[in-house]
N, C-alpha and C positions, 0 to 999 in steps of 0.2 A: 504493500500500500504506500509506504513512504517513497519508494523509488518511482512508482507511478506518478505520485504528486510532483516529485522533482522533475521528471521527464516532461510533464505537461507545462512546466514553468521555465524551461530553458530553451535555447535555440533548437530548432528542429534538426533532425538527423540529415535530412536531404534524401532525395530519391535514390541517387546512385549508391550512397553508403547503405541505405536501407536494403536495397537489392543485394549488395555485397554481403551484408550481415545474414540475410536469408539464405543466400547461396552457400555461405560458409557453413551454416548450421545444417543444411541439407546434404552437402556433398563431402564435408571433411569430418574426420573423427575429432572429438573434443572441440566442436565449434564454439563452445563458450569461452575458449581462449582468446577470441577476437575481442578487441576493446569494447565495442558496442557504443550505443548512443551517449550515455552519461560520461564515460571515461574519454570517449572520442572528443566530446565538446570541451572537456577539461584540458586535454592535450592541446587542442587548438587554442584555447584561451592562454595556456602557459606559454605557448610559442608566441602569441601576440604580445604577451607581457615581457618576455625575455628578448624577443626580436633577434634570434640567432640568424647568422648567415649560413652556417653549415651544421647540419644535424646528422648524427650517427645513430642508427637503430640496430640493435643486436636482437635478431629474431623478427622476421617479417610476418610469418604465418600467412594469412590470406591478404595482407596489404592494407587492412582497415586503418590501423594506427598511422602508417606511413602517409596515407592519403589525408587523414585528419591533420597531421602536423604540416604537411605540404600546403594545405589550404590557407594556412596562416602566415606563410613566409612572405617577406618582402620580395619585390622583383629581384631576380638573380640568386635567390636563396636555393639551397639544395638539401634534400634528404638522401643520405646514403644508407641503404638498408640491406642487411645481409641475412640470408636464410640458409641454415646448414643442411636442412632436409631437402635434397634435390627432388624428391617425389612431389613436393608442393609446387614446383615451378610451373607445370602445365596449368594448374588452377590459378596461381597468383599472378603470373606475368600478364596475362590478358586483362585482368582486372586493373592492374596498375597502369598498363599502357593504354587502356581505354578510358581512364579517368580524366576529368577536366584538368588535373594538375600533373599529368604524366611528364611534362617537361621539367618538373621540379624534383623528380624522384629518379635516383640511380639504384636499380635493383640488381643484386648479385647473389648467386648461389655460392656459398662457401662459409668458412669459419671466420667470423668477424674478429675473433681474438688474434688470429695470425694475419689476416688479410687487411683489416682496417689500418693498422699502423703503416703498411706498405704504401698507402695512398699519399702519404706525406702531407696530410691535411690537418690543420689545427681546428678542432671542432668547438662550437659554442654550447652545444647541448648533446647529451647522449641518453638514449632511451634503451634500457636493458630489459628485455622481455623474451629471452631465449631459454635454453636448457637451464633449469634451476641448479643443476649439479655443477655448472660452470660459472655461477654468478660471481664468485670471488676472483677468478682470473679475468672475467669480463670487466669487473670493476677496476682492477689494476690496469688493464689495458685502457679503459676509458679515461682514467686519471692521466695516463701517459700521453694521450692525444688531445686532452681538453685544455683550453686556455685557462689561465688564472681567473677566478671568479665565474667560471663556467658552471653548468649544471648537469647533474646526472639524475635521471628518473629511473627508479627500479620498481618493476611491477611485481605483484603477487607476494609481497613481503609479509603478509599475514597468513598466507597459504591455507585458506579455508579454515582458519582457526587452529591449525595443527601446531603453530608456534606457541600457543597458549597451553595446550595439553597434547604434547606429541604422543603418537601411538608408541607402544612398547613392543618390540624395538622400532625406533623410527626408521622409515624408509630413507633411501639415499637423498631424494629430493628434499624431504623435510629436514634432514640433517644439514644439507647444504644451505637451506634458507636460514635455519637457526644460526649456523656459523657466519653466514653473511651479515645478518642483522647484528650479531654480537660484535663482529669485526668493525662494521661501519659505526656502531654506537661508540666505540672506543678510539676511532681514527681521528687524530688531531689535525689531519690535513684538511678536514671538511667540517661543514655544518650540516645538520640533517633534521628532518622531521618526517614522521610517518602519518599519512592521511588514511583514515579507515574507510576508504572508498572501495567498493566492490571487494577485491581480494587483497587490498592494501597496496598503497603506492608511496614509496619513499622518495622524498625530494632532498637532493644532496647538492650542496654548493661547495665547490673547490675554493679553498682559501687563497 
């Protein structure tokens, strides 16, 4: 009920994103991993506030979040998004290339942790939403390519409540999210805050 109220009082999702959301949930396993209306509008708003020129996304999935962030970029801005699962390319690439903001998105299949630093780009914003088991190396990579006072957004950091009461024994993804949260909380290189939005979104600012 609360989310329905919120969705009825924020900017609309838009027809293209709504169709992508539906297609994601119909054709892909774990379609709920896509950002969706509420988080998508938040990502767009954060990009409008931060006004980055270069965004790095770790984990494209169906392309929903990349499109949302690209919508808010100033002219000349780019989203560089990496998806490690090559089986998603046939679904995702047409949706990105057919979007109204296709010229603002560079989509690549591969491991962002090793490939993004090779671009030689200093990023203003990094969105981490890939394999939870690699969040810590993705975070260290993000800090290495991020400008001072740049931002990292890390998704799923409440992990369906498992961080509050981990199953015994905790699976590898839950263990990795717990380790990531503890590491970031103690990291003096950054400022951080966790938003209890959907599955948890951590906003991190590099000092």
